Every structure is written in structure tokens, then in C-alpha cells.
KEKE-3310 file (N, C-alpha, C; in steps of 0.2 Angstrom, whole numbers, plus 5000, padded with zeros to 4 digits):
npx = (5353:5367:5380:5392:5409:5414:5403:5402:5395:5400:5408:5406:5409:5423:5432:5440:5442:5455:5459:5470:5472:5468:5470:5482:5484:5483:5468:5462:5448:5445:5447:5462:5472:5488:5496:5508:5520:5530:5546:5548:5565:5576:5579:5579:5566:5548:5538:5526:5527:5535:5521:5513:5521:5523:5515:5502:5492:5495:5489:5477:5472:5472:5463:5451:5452:5447:5434:5428:5427:5440:5452:5465:5479:5492:5507:5522:5539:5555:5568:5582:5594:5597:5602:5600:5600:5612:5620:5616:5619:5635:5637:5633:5643:5638:5633:5621:5612:5615:5608:5594:5591:5591:5579:5569:5568:5564:5551)
npy = (5496:5503:5491:5497:5500:5514:5519:5514:5507:5516:5507:5510:5500:5494:5503:5504:5491:5477:5462:5451:5440:5439:5434:5442:5442:5447:5446:5437:5447:5457:5473:5478:5484:5491:5499:5510:5520:5535:5531:5533:5539:5531:5538:5545:5547:5543:5555:5569:5572:5562:5555:5562:5566:5554:5542:5547:5552:5538:5531:5535:5535:5519:5517:5522:5514:5503:5503:5506:5492:5487:5476:5477:5480:5487:5491:5497:5501:5507:5517:5513:5514:5528:5547:5554:5543:5537:5548:5552:5540:5540:5550:5544:5536:5521:5509:5508:5497:5495:5509:5507:5498:5503:5514:5507:5497:5508:5512)
npz = (5372:5364:5360:5357:5360:5365:5371:5384:5400:5414:5429:5445:5455:5451:5453:5465:5466:5468:5462:5465:5461:5450:5431:5423:5408:5393:5383:5369:5360:5367:5372:5378:5390:5395:5407:5412:5422:5423:5431:5447:5457:5468:5478:5490:5504:5501:5495:5491:5477:5471:5470:5464:5451:5446:5448:5449:5437:5428:5439:5436:5427:5424:5433:5427:5415:5420:5425:5415:5412:5405:5401:5411:5414:5426:5430:5438:5442:5448:5447:5451:5444:5440:5438:5449:5461:5460:5464:5476:5481:5480:5489:5503:5503:5499:5488:5476:5476:5488:5495:5487:5495:5508:5507:5505:5515:5524:5519)
capx = (5360:5372:5388:5398:5415:5413:5395:5400:5394:5406:5406:5411:5413:5430:5438:5444:5444:5457:5458:5477:5473:5465:5476:5482:5486:5480:5464:5458:5443:5445:5450:5466:5476:5496:5499:5514:5523:5538:5550:5552:5571:5574:5587:5576:5559:5543:5534:5520:5530:5534:5517:5512:5526:5526:5510:5495:5489:5494:5484:5470:5470:5471:5455:5445:5449:5446:5429:5424:5427:5442:5456:5469:5485:5494:5513:5527:5544:5559:5574:5585:5601:5597:5608:5599:5601:5619:5623:5616:5624:5640:5638:5634:5647:5639:5630:5615:5610:5612:5605:5588:5588:5590:5574:5565:5565:5561:5544)
capy = (5499:5500:5489:5503:5500:5522:5520:5509:5512:5515:5503:5510:5495:5492:5508:5504:5484:5474:5456:5449:5431:5437:5432:5449:5441:5450:5444:5439:5450:5462:5479:5475:5491:5492:5505:5510:5526:5537:5526:5537:5538:5528:5541:5547:5542:5546:5562:5569:5574:5555:5553:5569:5567:5547:5539:5549:5550:5533:5527:5537:5531:5514:5514:5524:5508:5497:5506:5503:5485:5485:5471:5482:5481:5493:5490:5503:5502:5513:5520:5513:5518:5535:5551:5557:5539:5536:5556:5551:5532:5544:5554:5542:5530:5515:5505:5509:5494:5499:5514:5506:5493:5506:5518:5498:5497:5514:5514)
capz = (5372:5360:5360:5355:5365:5367:5374:5390:5405:5421:5436:5451:5460:5450:5453:5468:5470:5463:5462:5464:5460:5443:5427:5418:5401:5386:5382:5364:5359:5373:5374:5383:5390:5397:5409:5415:5423:5423:5437:5454:5458:5475:5482:5497:5505:5495:5494:5487:5470:5465:5467:5457:5445:5441:5447:5451:5432:5427:5441:5439:5420:5425:5438:5423:5411:5425:5427:5407:5410:5398:5405:5411:5418:5430:5432:5441:5447:5450:5443:5454:5444:5439:5440:5457:5465:5460:5465:5483:5483:5483:5494:5509:5503:5498:5483:5474:5477:5498:5493:5489:5502:5512:5507:5505:5520:5525:5519)
cpx = (5364:5381:5394:5404:5416:5408:5396:5400:5401:5403:5411:5414:5420:5432:5443:5448:5451:5460:5467:5479:5471:5471:5475:5484:5481:5473:5460:5450:5440:5448:5455:5470:5482:5493:5505:5515:5527:5539:5553:5556:5571:5581:5585:5569:5555:5541:5527:5521:5533:5529:5513:5516:5526:5520:5505:5491:5491:5487:5477:5467:5468:5464:5450:5444:5445:5435:5424:5427:5432:5448:5463:5474:5490:5502:5516:5533:5546:5564:5577:5595:5602:5601:5607:5601:5608:5622:5623:5619:5630:5642:5638:5639:5645:5636:5623:5609:5608:5608:5599:5585:5584:5583:5568:5565:5564:5553:5541)
cpy = (5497:5497:5492:5503:5509:5524:5517:5511:5512:5510:5504:5505:5493:5492:5507:5495:5482:5466:5452:5444:5432:5438:5437:5449:5446:5444:5445:5442:5455:5469:5478:5483:5488:5499:5506:5518:5528:5534:5533:5535:5535:5533:5546:5546:5547:5552:5563:5571:5568:5553:5557:5567:5561:5542:5539:5546:5544:5530:5528:5533:5523:5512:5517:5518:5503:5497:5506:5497:5485:5480:5474:5480:5485:5493:5497:5500:5508:5513:5519:5515:5524:5541:5553:5550:5538:5542:5553:5544:5537:5544:5550:5536:5523:5515:5509:5505:5494:5502:5512:5503:5496:5510:5511:5499:5502:5514:5506)
cpz = (5368:5364:5359:5363:5369:5373:5381:5394:5411:5424:5440:5454:5458:5451:5457:5471:5464:5466:5461:5460:5451:5438:5421:5411:5397:5384:5373:5364:5361:5371:5380:5384:5396:5401:5412:5418:5423:5430:5441:5455:5465:5479:5486:5499:5504:5496:5490:5481:5467:5465:5461:5450:5441:5440:5446:5442:5427:5431:5441:5430:5420:5429:5433:5417:5414:5427:5419:5406:5405:5404:5404:5417:5420:5431:5433:5442:5451:5447:5448:5451:5439:5441:5448:5462:5465:5462:5475:5486:5484:5487:5501:5509:5502:5491:5483:5474:5487:5499:5492:5493:5509:5514:5507:5511:5527:5526:5514)
residu = (UNK:UNK:UNK:UNK:UNK:UNK:UNK:UNK:UNK:UNK:UNK:UNK:UNK:UNK:UNK:UNK:UNK:UNK:UNK:UNK:UNK:UNK:UNK:UNK:UNK:UNK:UNK:UNK:UNK:UNK:UNK:UNK:UNK:UNK:UNK:UNK:UNK:UNK:UNK:UNK:UNK:UNK:UNK:UNK:UNK:UNK:UNK:UNK:UNK:UNK:UNK:UNK:UNK:UNK:UNK:UNK:UNK:UNK:UNK:UNK:UNK:UNK:UNK:UNK:UNK:UNK:UNK:UNK:UNK:UNK:UNK:UNK:UNK:UNK:UNK:UNK:UNK:UNK:UNK:UNK:UNK:UNK:UNK:UNK:UNK:UNK:UNK:UNK:UNK:UNK:UNK:UNK:UNK:UNK:UNK:UNK:UNK:UNK:UNK:UNK:UNK:UNK:UNK:UNK:UNK:UNK:UNK)
# end
């Protein structure tokens, strides 16, 4: 079998596994992949649009990269100070931080 990187076999066992204790730093001599996604706003309860518009494609690519046995790190966060969040906080008469804390507690 060729050792060409583009011909690596896919390993389905790693697609759904995540070892939280594994070091995620770049490894010299290996294919290192950093995946991030668009940051969802925290101005409402999460819904399907948050997943589809923000994290789904990045998650699929990260799983594909892991299946190819690449050293992969997928990170994401939230946009706590976007216009939508600030507008919602003003409507509710609270700070952006309080709004974020509110929706964090809900989900």
C-alpha cells in the first residue's frame, strides 16, 4: 500500500471518538489540521439554524480529518458581543454578559 497521504485509508472507528486527555498540539512530521467555524450568536435558545449555519460543516470536516488519521483540533466558541446579542440585551434591559449567562444556563 502506498504511504501517499492522499491514499490513506479511512478509519471509521475514530469518527465519533474523542479522547479529551489527548494532547492536541501540532506534531512535527504529521498532518496537523485546525478546524474552527463561524461563531453563533448567544441571543436566543440554540436552534437548528445555529447548527447548520455555524458548526455542521466544520464538524463534518473535523470528523473526516480524524478518520484520515490527521492530528485534528476542532474549536468553536460563541459571539458574545455581536450586534444581535447587543440588541437582545438592550431589549431585555440587561448586559451582554447577563444575556450570555442566561442562555448558558438554559442549555
